[in-house]
Kinemage of the C-alpha trace (Angstrom):
@kinemage 1
@onewidth
@group {chain A} dominant
@subgroup {mainchain}
@vectorlist {calphas} color= white
{ca ala a 1} P -0.113 -0.187 0.021
{ca tyr a 2} L 3.043 2.323 0.777
{ca cys a 3} L 4.735 1.512 -2.529
{ca leu a 4} L 1.620 2.233 -4.274
{ca gly a 5} L 1.011 5.479 -2.593
{ca ile a 6} L -2.336 4.361 -1.007
{ca thr a 7} L -0.918 5.262 2.328
{ca lys a 8} L 1.857 7.738 3.220
{ca ile a 9} L 2.987 5.788 6.468
{ca asp a 10} L 6.336 4.191 5.917
{ca pro a 11} L 5.896 0.965 7.518
{ca ile a 12} L 9.678 0.278 8.165
{ca ala a 13} L 9.862 3.442 10.060
{ca tyr a 14} L 7.291 2.343 12.478
{ca asp a 15} L 7.658 -1.463 12.551
{ca leu a 16} L 4.429 -2.237 10.817
{ca leu a 17} L 4.478 -5.907 9.709
{ca phe a 18} L 2.888 -7.270 6.444
{ca glu a 19} L 2.459 -10.528 8.431
{ca arg a 20} L 0.046 -8.858 10.691
{ca phe a 21} L -2.245 -8.482 7.482
{ca leu a 22} L -1.418 -12.083 5.864
{ca asn a 23} L 0.636 -15.019 7.086
{ca pro a 24} L 0.915 -18.772 6.699
{ca asp a 25} L -0.759 -19.138 10.309
{ca arg a 26} L -3.685 -16.816 9.610
{ca ile a 27} L -6.713 -19.030 9.385
{ca ser a 28} L -9.078 -16.545 7.642
{ca leu a 29} L -8.711 -14.118 4.868
{ca pro a 30} L -8.048 -10.367 5.706
{ca asp a 31} L -10.846 -7.813 5.307
{ca ile a 32} L -9.566 -5.023 3.188
{ca asp a 33} L -10.706 -1.780 4.606
{ca val a 34} L -10.130 1.502 2.917
{ca asp a 35} L -11.376 4.956 3.860
{ca phe a 36} L -12.119 7.650 1.384
{ca asp a 37} L -13.502 11.071 1.848
{ca asp a 38} L -17.307 11.002 1.976
{ca asp a 39} L -17.643 12.855 -1.020
{ca gly a 40} L -15.617 10.571 -3.283
{ca arg a 41} L -16.817 7.274 -1.952
{ca gly a 42} L -19.514 6.990 -4.638
{ca arg a 43} L -17.046 7.666 -7.412
{ca val a 44} L -14.692 5.039 -6.091
{ca leu a 45} L -17.557 2.475 -6.159
{ca asn a 46} L -18.442 3.452 -9.884
{ca trp a 47} L -14.646 3.065 -10.823
{ca val a 48} L -14.477 -0.386 -9.270
{ca thr a 49} L -17.440 -1.155 -11.205
{ca glu a 50} L -16.246 -0.082 -14.337
{ca lys a 51} L -12.576 -1.325 -14.121
{ca tyr a 52} L -13.539 -5.082 -13.085
{ca gly a 53} L -16.823 -5.340 -14.813
{ca gln a 54} L -20.473 -5.237 -13.766
{ca glu a 55} L -20.726 -8.861 -13.581
{ca lys a 56} L -17.629 -9.097 -11.263
{ca val a 57} L -18.542 -6.602 -8.624
{ca ala a 58} L -21.331 -6.896 -6.066
{ca his a 59} L -22.498 -5.429 -2.844
{ca ile a 60} L -23.172 -7.647 0.219
{ca ile a 61} L -26.611 -8.330 1.425
{ca thr a 62} L -27.834 -7.866 4.896
{ca tyr a 63} L -30.615 -9.760 6.670
{ca gly a 64} L -32.942 -8.061 9.055
{ca thr a 65} L -34.591 -10.330 11.544
{ca met a 66} L -37.681 -9.940 13.549
{ca ala a 67} L -36.783 -8.795 17.003
{ca thr a 68} L -39.267 -9.632 20.135
{ca lys a 69} L -41.566 -6.494 19.898
{ca leu a 70} L -41.368 -6.317 16.152
{ca ala a 71} L -42.643 -10.208 15.916
{ca ile a 72} L -45.591 -9.334 18.427
{ca lys a 73} L -46.538 -6.097 16.232
{ca asp a 74} L -46.564 -7.874 13.028
{ca val a 75} L -48.692 -10.981 14.399
{ca ala a 76} L -50.925 -8.720 16.197
{ca arg a 77} L -51.569 -6.595 12.959
{ca val a 78} L -52.370 -9.792 10.943
{ca gln a 79} L -54.505 -11.340 13.953
{ca lys a 80} L -56.456 -8.162 13.826
{ca leu a 81} L -55.669 -7.795 17.766
{ca pro a 82} L -56.618 -4.053 18.856
{ca leu a 83} L -53.833 -1.640 18.489
{ca ser a 84} L -54.176 -0.611 22.255
{ca glu a 85} L -53.699 -4.412 23.269
{ca ser a 86} L -50.831 -4.702 20.703
{ca asp a 87} L -49.066 -1.744 22.253
{ca arg a 88} L -49.741 -2.969 25.837
{ca leu a 89} L -47.966 -6.407 25.018
{ca cys a 90} L -44.915 -4.527 23.464
{ca lys a 91} L -44.471 -2.208 26.792
{ca leu a 92} L -44.483 -5.441 28.934
{ca val a 93} L -41.473 -6.714 26.908
{ca pro a 94} L -38.224 -5.613 29.009
{ca asp a 95} L -35.212 -4.183 27.206
{ca lys a 96} L -32.981 -6.711 28.933
{ca ile a 97} L -33.153 -9.573 31.164
{ca pro a 98} L -30.615 -10.092 33.929
{ca asp a 99} L -28.118 -12.882 33.143
{ca lys a 100} L -30.239 -13.912 30.148
{ca lys a 101} L -30.595 -13.724 26.518
{ca met a 102} L -33.479 -11.123 25.385
{ca asn a 103} L -35.946 -13.237 23.604
{ca leu a 104} L -39.699 -13.676 23.714
{ca pro a 105} L -39.502 -17.103 25.648
{ca asn a 106} L -37.189 -15.680 28.435
{ca ala a 107} L -39.344 -12.327 28.575
{ca ile a 108} L -42.648 -14.721 29.127
{ca ala a 109} L -40.744 -16.610 31.874
{ca tyr a 110} L -39.615 -12.955 33.492
{ca val a 111} L -42.885 -11.043 33.275
{ca pro a 112} L -46.117 -12.460 34.813
{ca glu a 113} L -48.557 -10.218 32.507
{ca leu a 114} L -46.820 -11.961 29.497
{ca gln a 115} L -47.317 -15.295 31.095
{ca ala a 116} L -50.981 -14.452 31.628
{ca ala a 117} L -51.276 -13.645 27.758
{ca glu a 118} L -49.774 -16.823 26.547
{ca val a 119} L -52.607 -18.796 28.458
{ca ser a 120} L -55.290 -15.972 27.853
{ca pro a 121} L -58.860 -17.430 27.243
{ca asp a 122} L -58.979 -14.936 24.274
{ca pro a 123} L -57.716 -17.173 21.421
{ca ile a 124} L -56.762 -13.986 19.296
{ca leu a 125} L -54.402 -12.798 22.323
{ca arg a 126} L -53.049 -16.259 22.829
{ca asp a 127} L -52.392 -17.024 19.410
{ca thr a 128} L -50.554 -13.795 18.875
{ca ile a 129} L -48.014 -14.719 21.586
{ca lys a 130} L -47.790 -18.525 20.098
{ca tyr a 131} L -46.985 -17.200 16.541
{ca ala a 132} L -44.755 -14.316 17.781
{ca lys a 133} L -42.688 -17.071 19.334
{ca met a 134} L -42.526 -19.130 16.136
{ca leu a 135} L -41.477 -16.028 13.963
{ca glu a 136} L -39.139 -14.248 16.288
{ca gly a 137} L -35.689 -14.369 14.777
{ca asn a 138} L -36.847 -15.118 11.442
{ca val a 139} L -35.656 -12.909 8.396
{ca arg a 140} L -38.098 -9.929 7.857
{ca asn a 141} L -36.416 -8.022 5.224
{ca thr a 142} L -33.161 -7.431 3.443
{ca gly a 143} L -30.920 -4.584 2.977
{ca val a 144} L -27.562 -3.882 1.541
{ca his a 145} L -24.298 -3.585 3.529
{ca ala a 146} L -23.373 0.049 4.015
{ca cys a 147} L -19.585 -0.361 2.708
{ca gly a 148} L -18.863 -4.124 2.066
{ca thr a 149} L -18.057 -4.952 -1.574
{ca ile a 150} L -16.973 -8.167 -3.269
{ca ile a 151} L -14.854 -8.046 -6.256
{ca cys a 152} L -14.359 -11.354 -8.097
{ca arg a 153} L -12.019 -12.611 -10.925
{ca asp a 154} L -14.761 -14.489 -12.605
{ca asp a 155} L -18.501 -13.547 -12.908
{ca ile a 156} L -19.932 -13.162 -9.144
{ca thr a 157} L -22.596 -15.632 -10.119
{ca asp a 158} L -19.943 -18.566 -10.845
{ca trp a 159} L -19.389 -18.396 -6.911
{ca val a 160} L -22.392 -17.043 -5.143
{ca pro a 161} L -25.927 -16.708 -5.863
{ca val a 162} L -26.866 -13.014 -6.362
{ca ser a 163} L -29.963 -10.685 -6.408
{ca thr a 164} L -30.455 -7.025 -7.266
{ca ala a 165} L -31.229 -4.071 -5.112
{ca asp a 166} L -31.847 -0.555 -5.854
{ca asp a 167} L -28.794 1.908 -5.347
{ca lys a 168} L -30.166 4.537 -2.866
{ca glu a 169} L -27.822 7.308 -4.623
{ca thr a 170} L -28.395 6.688 -8.268
{ca gly a 171} L -31.648 4.589 -8.331
{ca glu a 172} L -29.959 2.120 -10.527
{ca lys a 173} L -30.132 -1.803 -10.019
{ca met a 174} L -27.018 -3.198 -8.517
{ca leu a 175} L -25.872 -6.882 -7.822
{ca val a 176} L -26.147 -8.115 -4.319
{ca thr a 177} L -24.734 -11.324 -2.957
{ca gln a 178} L -27.342 -13.738 -1.350
{ca tyr a 179} L -24.803 -14.678 1.303
{ca glu a 180} L -24.258 -12.301 3.961
{ca gly a 181} L -20.790 -10.848 5.179
{ca ser a 182} L -20.015 -13.339 7.710
{ca val a 183} L -20.584 -16.233 5.310
{ca ile a 184} L -18.773 -14.546 2.332
{ca glu a 185} L -15.441 -15.529 3.158
{ca asp a 186} L -16.237 -19.474 3.453
{ca thr a 187} L -16.734 -19.105 -0.392
{ca gly a 188} L -13.071 -17.921 -0.797
{ca leu a 189} L -14.117 -14.320 -1.721
{ca ile a 190} L -12.526 -11.250 -0.132
{ca lys a 191} L -14.523 -8.577 1.305
{ca met a 192} L -13.624 -5.225 0.747
{ca asp a 193} L -14.854 -2.370 2.878
{ca phe a 194} L -15.007 1.100 1.138
{ca leu a 195} L -15.644 3.387 3.890
{ca gly a 196} L -16.583 7.140 3.766
{ca leu a 197} L -14.841 8.846 6.551
{ca lys a 198} L -15.973 12.382 7.329
{ca thr a 199} L -12.538 13.310 8.660
{ca leu a 200} L -11.159 13.170 5.334
{ca ser a 201} L -13.771 15.380 4.182
{ca ile a 202} L -13.204 17.991 6.862
{ca ile a 203} L -9.595 17.926 5.836
{ca lys a 204} L -10.168 18.494 2.364
{ca glu a 205} L -12.512 21.488 3.021
{ca ala a 206} L -10.070 23.140 5.584
{ca ile a 207} L -7.548 23.031 2.624
{ca glu a 208} L -9.885 24.660 0.375
{ca asn a 209} L -10.742 27.458 3.053
{ca ile a 210} L -6.766 27.901 3.753
{ca lys a 211} L -6.358 28.459 -0.090
{ca his a 212} L -9.520 30.895 -0.152
{ca ser a 213} L -8.859 33.111 2.801
{ca lys a 214} L -4.759 33.059 2.866
{ca gly a 215} L -3.795 32.169 -0.663
{ca ile a 216} L -1.642 29.415 0.693
{ca ile a 217} L -1.752 25.893 -1.107
{ca leu a 218} L -0.924 23.258 1.569
{ca asp a 219} L 0.179 19.634 0.947
{ca ile a 220} L -1.398 17.877 3.956
{ca asp a 221} L 0.677 14.870 3.446
{ca glu a 222} L 3.987 16.735 3.657
{ca val a 223} L 3.250 18.679 7.120
{ca asp a 224} L 6.130 18.656 9.683
{ca ile a 225} L 5.432 15.657 11.870
{ca ser a 226} L 7.362 17.282 14.833
{ca asp a 227} L 5.253 20.648 14.537
{ca pro a 228} L 5.675 22.307 17.964
{ca pro a 229} L 2.335 24.246 17.926
{ca thr a 230} L 0.511 20.766 17.124
{ca tyr a 231} L 2.220 19.007 20.190
{ca ala a 232} L 1.241 22.161 22.326
{ca leu a 233} L -2.537 21.740 21.291
{ca tyr a 234} L -2.223 18.030 22.360
{ca ser a 235} L -0.376 18.664 25.546
{ca glu a 236} L -2.951 21.447 26.520
{ca gly a 237} L -5.915 18.874 25.723
{ca arg a 238} L -7.402 21.337 23.158
{ca thr a 239} L -8.612 18.613 20.946
{ca ile a 240} L -12.330 19.306 20.485
{ca gly a 241} L -13.124 19.125 16.600
{ca thr a 242} L -9.959 16.954 15.916
{ca phe a 243} L -10.272 13.011 15.104
{ca gln a 244} L -9.698 10.294 17.512
{ca phe a 245} L -8.574 12.339 20.408
{ca glu a 246} L -11.444 14.562 21.352
{ca ser a 247} L -13.138 12.802 24.353
{ca ala a 248} L -12.847 14.433 27.707
{ca gly a 249} L -11.307 11.329 29.127
{ca met a 250} L -8.516 11.553 26.413
{ca gln a 251} L -8.090 15.288 26.830
{ca lys a 252} L -7.341 14.481 30.615
{ca tyr a 253} L -4.662 11.827 29.779
{ca leu a 254} L -3.082 13.975 26.827
{ca arg a 255} L -2.528 16.926 29.448
{ca glu a 256} L -0.805 14.287 31.719
{ca leu a 257} L 1.083 12.714 29.132
{ca glu a 258} L 2.319 15.918 27.279
{ca pro a 259} L 3.062 13.993 23.841
{ca ser a 260} L 6.146 15.126 22.239
{ca thr a 261} L 6.557 12.421 19.627
{ca phe a 262} L 4.321 10.652 16.860
{ca glu a 263} L 4.810 7.512 18.660
{ca asp a 264} L 3.270 8.859 21.720
{ca leu a 265} L 0.189 9.635 20.086
{ca ile a 266} L 0.044 6.175 18.194
{ca ala a 267} L 0.367 4.544 21.760
{ca met a 268} L -2.375 6.759 23.228
{ca asn a 269} L -4.598 5.815 20.286
{ca ala a 270} L -4.032 2.094 20.948
{ca leu a 271} L -4.198 2.242 24.773
{ca tyr a 272} L -7.279 4.396 25.134
{ca arg a 273} L -9.898 1.399 25.029
{ca pro a 274} L -11.320 -0.829 27.432
{ca gly a 275} L -8.456 -3.073 28.999
{ca pro a 276} L -5.403 -1.468 28.152
{ca met a 277} L -6.651 1.845 29.453
{ca asp a 278} L -5.403 0.404 32.892
{ca tyr a 279} L -1.774 0.840 31.556
{ca ile a 280} L -2.103 4.645 30.745
{ca pro a 281} L -1.027 5.998 34.032
{ca asp a 282} L 1.983 3.609 34.206
{ca phe a 283} L 2.916 4.643 30.507
{ca ile a 284} L 2.574 8.441 31.543
{ca asp a 285} L 4.818 7.983 34.630
{ca arg a 286} L 7.410 6.084 32.786
{ca lys a 287} L 7.582 8.637 30.170
{ca his a 288} L 8.193 11.664 32.766
{ca gly a 289} L 10.662 9.438 34.524
{ca arg a 290} L 8.451 9.040 37.789
{ca lys a 291} L 8.712 5.242 37.427
{ca pro a 292} L 11.842 3.378 35.846
{ca ile a 293} L 11.597 2.154 32.371
{ca glu a 294} L 12.051 -1.796 32.899
{ca tyr a 295} L 12.098 -4.624 30.666
{ca asp a 296} L 11.746 -8.299 31.822
{ca ile a 297} L 14.598 -9.333 29.595
{ca pro a 298} L 17.089 -6.651 28.102
{ca ile a 299} L 16.515 -7.911 24.511
{ca met a 300} L 13.097 -6.764 24.711
{ca glu a 301} L 14.302 -3.048 24.858
{ca lys a 302} L 14.661 -2.996 21.065
{ca tyr a 303} L 10.934 -3.346 20.385
{ca leu a 304} L 9.496 -1.849 23.608
{ca lys a 305} L 11.558 1.160 23.728
{ca asp a 306} L 9.130 3.512 21.939
{ca thr a 307} L 6.356 2.425 24.459
{ca tyr a 308} L 8.631 2.770 27.609
{ca gly a 309} L 8.902 -0.983 28.131
{ca ile a 310} L 5.083 -1.544 27.946
{ca thr a 311} L 3.726 -3.810 25.512
{ca val a 312} L 1.138 -2.093 23.458
{ca tyr a 313} L 0.656 -3.504 20.045
{ca gln a 314} L 0.017 -6.894 18.514
{ca glu a 315} L 3.054 -6.020 16.152
{ca gln a 316} L 5.343 -5.951 19.352
{ca val a 317} L 4.197 -9.402 20.556
{ca met a 318} L 4.859 -10.815 16.928
{ca leu a 319} L 8.358 -9.383 16.880
{ca leu a 320} L 9.036 -10.737 20.231
{ca ser a 321} L 7.752 -14.234 19.547
{ca met a 322} L 3.902 -14.717 19.401
{ca gly a 323} L 1.388 -14.079 16.514
{ca lys a 324} L -2.328 -13.812 16.839
{ca lys a 325} L -3.513 -17.302 16.930
{ca leu a 326} L -6.137 -19.321 18.716
{ca arg a 327} L -5.972 -19.967 22.479
{ca asp a 328} L -5.556 -23.781 22.357
{ca lys a 329} L -2.360 -23.102 20.196
{ca leu a 330} L -1.022 -20.470 22.567
{ca asp a 331} L -1.417 -22.958 25.232
{ca his a 332} L 0.153 -25.566 23.230
{ca met a 333} L 2.966 -23.146 22.476
{ca lys a 334} L 3.625 -22.232 26.106
{ca pro a 335} L 6.099 -25.085 27.149
{ca lys a 336} L 8.243 -24.563 23.926
{ca phe a 337} L 8.400 -20.820 24.856
{ca ile a 338} L 9.693 -21.429 28.243
{ca glu a 339} L 11.892 -24.327 27.180
{ca gly a 340} L 13.315 -21.949 24.560
{ca gly a 341} L 13.869 -19.038 26.806
{ca arg a 342} L 15.573 -21.438 29.533
{ca lys a 343} L 17.957 -22.559 26.856
{ca asn a 344} L 18.689 -18.781 26.084
{ca gly a 345} L 19.618 -18.449 29.795
{ca his a 346} L 16.396 -16.625 30.952
{ca asp a 347} L 14.890 -17.071 34.310
{ca pro a 348} L 11.796 -19.416 34.132
{ca lys a 349} L 10.018 -17.194 36.528
{ca val a 350} L 10.539 -14.164 34.292
{ca leu a 351} L 9.359 -16.077 31.221
{ca glu a 352} L 6.262 -17.288 33.051
{ca lys a 353} L 5.468 -13.637 34.022
{ca ile a 354} L 6.062 -12.530 30.259
{ca trp a 355} L 3.787 -15.222 29.080
{ca thr a 356} L 1.075 -14.379 31.471
{ca asp a 357} L 1.400 -10.720 30.451
{ca trp a 358} L 1.114 -11.758 26.782
{ca glu a 359} L -2.004 -13.834 27.503
{ca lys a 360} L -3.615 -11.040 29.262
{ca phe a 361} L -2.559 -8.621 26.385
{ca ala a 362} L -3.778 -11.175 23.595
{ca ser a 363} L -7.305 -10.293 24.410
{ca tyr a 364} L -7.272 -6.767 23.901
{ca ala a 365} L -4.108 -6.161 21.770
{ca phe a 366} L -4.624 -3.443 19.147
{ca asn a 367} L -3.194 -3.494 15.575
{ca lys a 368} L -0.412 -0.828 15.354
{ca ser a 369} L -0.969 -0.462 11.581
{ca his a 370} L -4.521 0.772 12.192
{ca ala a 371} L -3.382 3.073 15.222
{ca thr a 372} L -0.673 4.624 13.042
{ca cys a 373} L -2.706 5.375 10.146
{ca tyr a 374} L -5.674 6.742 12.242
{ca ser a 375} L -3.092 8.845 14.481
{ca trp a 376} L -1.547 10.306 11.292
{ca val a 377} L -5.204 11.470 10.221
{ca ala a 378} L -5.715 12.654 13.708
{ca tyr a 379} L -2.410 14.409 13.806
{ca gln a 380} L -3.333 16.356 10.433
{ca thr a 381} L -6.603 17.648 11.937
{ca ala a 382} L -4.459 18.840 15.068
{ca phe a 383} L -1.862 20.571 12.659
{ca leu a 384} L -4.697 22.324 10.921
{ca lys a 385} L -6.521 23.285 14.053
{ca ala a 386} L -3.119 24.547 15.826
{ca asn a 387} L -1.963 26.515 12.699
{ca tyr a 388} L -5.016 27.485 10.816
{ca pro a 389} L -7.611 27.356 13.682
{ca ala a 390} L -10.468 29.472 11.907
{ca glu a 391} L -10.067 27.677 8.415
{ca tyr a 392} L -10.086 24.230 10.215
{ca met a 393} L -13.107 25.034 12.416
{ca ala a 394} L -15.214 26.439 9.581
{ca ala a 395} L -14.768 23.082 7.898
{ca thr a 396} L -15.771 21.245 10.801
{ca met a 397} L -18.749 23.173 11.181
{ca ser a 398} L -19.601 22.741 7.465
{ca arg a 399} L -19.581 19.092 7.702
{ca asn a 400} L -21.966 19.267 10.615
{ca ile a 401} L -24.179 21.636 9.212
{ca ser a 402} L -27.444 20.000 10.138
{ca asn a 403} L -26.332 19.318 13.817
{ca ile a 404} L -26.930 22.205 15.819
{ca thr a 405} L -25.761 20.733 19.098
{ca glu a 406} L -22.333 20.046 17.398
{ca ile a 407} L -22.044 23.502 15.884
{ca thr a 408} L -22.987 25.264 19.068
{ca lys a 409} L -20.029 23.026 20.719
{ca leu a 410} L -17.789 24.084 18.040
{ca met a 411} L -18.637 27.646 18.232
{ca asp a 412} L -18.026 27.609 21.877
{ca glu a 413} L -14.607 25.947 21.196
{ca ser a 414} L -13.637 28.572 18.568
{ca lys a 415} L -14.600 31.419 20.924
{ca ala a 416} L -12.317 29.993 23.661
{ca thr a 417} L -9.462 30.351 21.334
{ca gly a 418} L -10.264 33.960 20.179
{ca ile a 419} L -12.173 33.118 17.149
{ca met a 420} L -15.745 34.596 16.719
{ca thr a 421} L -18.383 32.946 14.787
{ca lys a 422} L -20.419 35.624 13.203
{ca gly a 423} L -23.846 35.283 11.770
{ca pro a 424} L -24.751 34.840 8.063
{ca asp a 425} L -24.316 37.798 5.794
{ca val a 426} L -25.218 38.110 2.044
{ca asn a 427} L -21.991 39.755 1.365
{ca glu a 428} L -19.614 37.888 3.187
{ca ser a 429} L -21.263 34.016 3.490
{ca tyr a 430} L -20.706 31.355 1.208
{ca leu a 431} L -22.854 28.213 0.955
{ca lys a 432} L -20.874 26.697 3.708
{ca phe a 433} L -18.953 28.243 6.872
{ca ser a 434} L -15.995 30.308 5.688
{ca val a 435} L -13.325 32.512 6.934
{ca asn a 436} L -13.610 36.291 6.485
{ca arg a 437} L -11.135 38.957 6.095
{ca lys a 438} L -10.579 39.765 9.722
{ca gly a 439} L -10.063 35.917 10.401
{ca asp a 440} L -13.608 35.334 11.950
{ca ile a 441} L -15.946 32.342 10.951
{ca arg a 442} L -18.930 33.319 8.943
{ca phe a 443} L -22.080 31.116 9.103
{ca gly a 444} L -22.750 29.576 5.816
{ca leu a 445} L -25.965 30.638 4.143
{ca gly a 446} L -26.866 26.903 3.359
{ca ala a 447} L -26.956 26.486 7.369
{ca ile a 448} L -30.048 28.648 7.405
{ca lys a 449} L -33.262 26.587 7.891
{ca gly a 450} L -35.581 27.046 4.884
{ca val a 451} L -33.102 28.599 2.519
{ca gly a 452} L -32.177 25.866 -0.341
{ca glu a 453} L -29.109 25.494 -2.039
{ca ser a 454} L -30.455 26.924 -5.197
{ca ala a 455} L -31.449 30.097 -3.603
{ca val a 456} L -27.744 30.230 -2.024
{ca gln a 457} L -26.159 29.565 -5.318
{ca ser a 458} L -28.229 32.485 -7.058
{ca ile a 459} L -27.222 35.004 -4.317
{ca leu a 460} L -23.313 33.881 -4.451
{ca glu a 461} L -23.528 33.712 -8.394
{ca glu a 462} L -24.727 37.308 -8.734
{ca arg a 463} L -22.207 38.754 -6.201
{ca glu a 464} L -19.544 37.052 -8.064
{ca arg a 465} L -20.410 38.552 -11.097
{ca asn a 466} L -21.408 42.152 -10.117
{ca gly a 467} L -20.025 42.573 -6.744
{ca glu a 468} L -21.333 43.133 -3.236
{ca tyr a 469} L -25.080 44.214 -2.523
{ca lys a 470} L -25.396 47.954 -1.644
{ca asp a 471} L -28.757 47.665 -0.051
{ca ile a 472} L -31.762 45.518 0.372
{ca phe a 473} L -33.279 47.197 -2.878
{ca asp a 474} L -29.996 46.383 -4.835
{ca phe a 475} L -30.358 42.810 -3.656
{ca val a 476} L -34.038 42.321 -5.036
{ca gln a 477} L -33.070 44.233 -8.352
{ca arg a 478} L -30.112 41.758 -8.901
{ca val a 479} L -30.886 38.330 -7.339
{ca asn a 480} L -32.791 35.604 -9.295
{ca leu a 481} L -36.162 35.834 -7.476
{ca ser a 482} L -37.450 32.459 -9.091
{ca ala a 483} L -34.589 30.724 -7.279
{ca cys a 484} L -34.541 32.938 -4.218
{ca asn a 485} L -38.152 33.474 -3.419
{ca arg a 486} L -40.031 35.318 -0.601
{ca lys a 487} L -40.102 32.611 1.715
{ca asn a 488} L -36.118 32.378 1.355
{ca ile a 489} L -35.752 36.115 1.731
{ca glu a 490} L -37.877 36.077 5.011
{ca asn a 491} L -35.762 33.228 6.411
{ca leu a 492} L -32.494 35.115 5.441
{ca ala a 493} L -33.937 38.238 7.284
{ca leu a 494} L -34.892 36.149 10.549
{ca ala a 495} L -31.050 34.667 10.539
{ca gly a 496} L -29.779 38.229 10.221
{ca ala a 497} L -28.294 37.899 6.789
{ca phe a 498} L -29.365 41.425 5.805
{ca asp a 499} L -28.271 43.120 9.192
{ca ser a 500} L -25.217 44.720 7.369
{ca phe a 501} L -27.764 46.895 5.336
{ca thr a 502} L -28.392 50.407 6.856
{ca gly a 503} L -31.835 51.647 6.977
{ca ile a 504} L -33.733 48.246 7.590
{ca lys a 505} L -33.982 45.764 10.707
{ca arg a 506} L -35.078 42.259 10.726
{ca glu a 507} L -38.360 43.262 12.153
{ca asp a 508} L -39.069 45.441 9.421
{ca phe a 509} L -39.435 42.632 6.703
{ca phe a 510} L -42.532 41.529 8.436
{ca val a 511} L -44.577 44.668 8.976
{ca lys a 512} L -47.779 45.023 7.381
{ca asn a 513} L -49.113 47.955 5.177
{ca ala a 514} L -52.573 49.244 4.694
{ca lys a 515} L -53.254 46.473 2.149
{ca asp a 516} L -52.264 43.686 4.704
{ca glu a 517} L -49.089 43.037 2.959
{ca thr a 518} L -45.681 42.139 4.557
{ca phe a 519} L -42.730 44.546 3.475
{ca thr a 520} L -41.177 41.173 2.076
{ca glu a 521} L -44.031 40.787 -0.425
{ca val a 522} L -43.932 44.461 -1.283
{ca leu a 523} L -40.083 43.970 -1.866
{ca val a 524} L -40.377 40.936 -4.023
{ca arg a 525} L -43.009 42.414 -6.119
{ca tyr a 526} L -40.949 45.660 -6.545
{ca gly a 527} L -37.761 43.423 -7.378
{ca asn a 528} L -39.776 41.360 -10.003
{ca lys a 529} L -41.215 44.438 -11.574
{ca tyr a 530} L -37.664 46.134 -11.751
{ca gln a 531} L -35.929 42.975 -13.381
{ca met a 532} L -39.007 42.948 -15.948
{ca asp a 533} L -38.742 46.501 -16.756
{ca lys a 534} L -34.809 46.288 -16.946
{ca ala a 535} L -35.240 43.220 -19.551
{ca ala a 536} L -37.952 44.908 -21.567
{ca ala a 537} L -35.613 48.147 -21.851
{ca ala a 538} L -32.815 45.868 -22.839
{ca asn a 539} L -34.765 44.445 -25.658
{ca ser a 540} L -36.383 47.696 -26.832
{ca leu a 541} L -35.486 49.610 -29.940
{ca phe a 542} L -34.970 52.759 -27.881
{ca gly a 543} L -33.467 50.820 -24.675
{ca gly a 544} L -30.623 53.665 -24.099
{ca glu a 545} L -28.520 52.378 -21.189
{ca asn a 546} L -31.089 49.974 -19.605
{ca gln a 547} L -32.084 52.716 -17.123
{ca val a 548} L -35.163 51.497 -15.116
{ca asp a 549} L -37.030 54.179 -13.017
{ca ile a 550} L -39.328 52.564 -10.372
{ca ala a 551} L -39.784 54.199 -7.006
{ca thr a 552} L -38.518 51.895 -4.176
{ca pro a 553} L -41.086 50.871 -1.526
{ca glu a 554} L -41.072 52.537 1.770
{ca ile a 555} L -39.508 50.857 4.613
{ca ile a 556} L -41.974 51.203 7.604
{ca pro a 557} L -40.037 51.042 10.851
{ca ser a 558} L -41.325 48.154 13.197
{ca pro a 559} L -41.208 48.242 17.049
{ca ala a 560} L -38.118 46.107 18.019
{ca trp a 561} L -38.926 42.395 18.844
{ca gly a 562} L -38.353 41.224 22.443
{ca asp a 563} L -35.753 38.564 23.136
């Protein structure tokens, strides 16, 4: 992957092993997971289909089964059980049962009311429970795996049965295997996961913002991996909005660790998960010299030096001795390991301790290749936030444009670092969040509820062609009022997109005149008349200089709205 330029991570520099991916002792075929930016994932799938042929590429089917409550509801509907009774039965089903699997027989044993329903004198109620028990767990519907794809050297139909499904994005028919993902590898086919990663889209958008606001063309793959502002950001725990290191717990450990190398970030990425998390305080103490860095056997230093003597990755165990194998095989290998170590002059007690540590470690060990790649993407987001904070946060907000909770969090984070997020403005905003000349973030016009993308594009295209809008009358004289209609203008006004215009307040757009028309209605009618007269003058034999002389409507001042 490195040689082909798929990844920029040098595997030799970070001790990443190809054998972790594929080796003679590995029983199952590897999954191949590739992350693309969200916008480009569809193009990749189309390319794969064209490259290998439509008959050789298929998506993977998923089977939706009847859960307990759904089985009751479906049977009740067919049995014509009253809806109120159906709802009552579903509410009796607990979400979980202590020490038991959640299914209908266990739920009946656990809930007396369900037991009563099972032996009810009412045959409809009794049969509803009886048939629901029979149908629970059966396949109810099919779907398409979100990212799984099969690429075959022959026609897919030579190896597995297929059906067709509708592509949600294009509406076209696509091949789908009738075996689900867990069965596919038994047929000898390799599953590829083509994943859309929002973070890659955020990085792409941040780079565009930097080019737009600062005129700098940044190559994100060539950024300095030892950039001091980036490590300062990590050491202060200012990671909100960055990839992988955002949680409150992670921020706490980063402040304690004060990472100074990329290896520190890889280790934290691998350690911050249930199980290995217990080693984090020890890892931090060893880094800062509060605890000695100890190796059970001196030769272990070669592979454990970067992680201060703590085994963190599967690759470290593989390099030291033991690959990821089945438990019974591990137990079979233990005497060999102890005997081999003893022959090399090591204390059997120390060897016993190492083996015990590795056994414990085998249950949660993390793949260093995965941690390194994700840490590199995380580092890129932190680099952008540390060095181009406004441009990066604007990109992050744009990618969360429909999530107001996330946008509020990101606005608070920006404010804490001295960057203001200003409301939308028809003369400064773009479709998405952007950075203005003063270095503040401007709300995107596309983030305003009730203002469609076509309305925004018409505003931006006219501004690009003929400059900023001078006032509200200039706005309606110039903008395409078919694309940007009255409702759009009202929503723009409510959001404050016209606040930079003098002589008119948000409230004034909604004042009614003697004819019971709002000012926005009068304004749109004026704009349409102006544009029609201008077009007529341009086409007239005596058009002159296209001058249109229509009186602008009067703005009736409105009392200020309360908060």
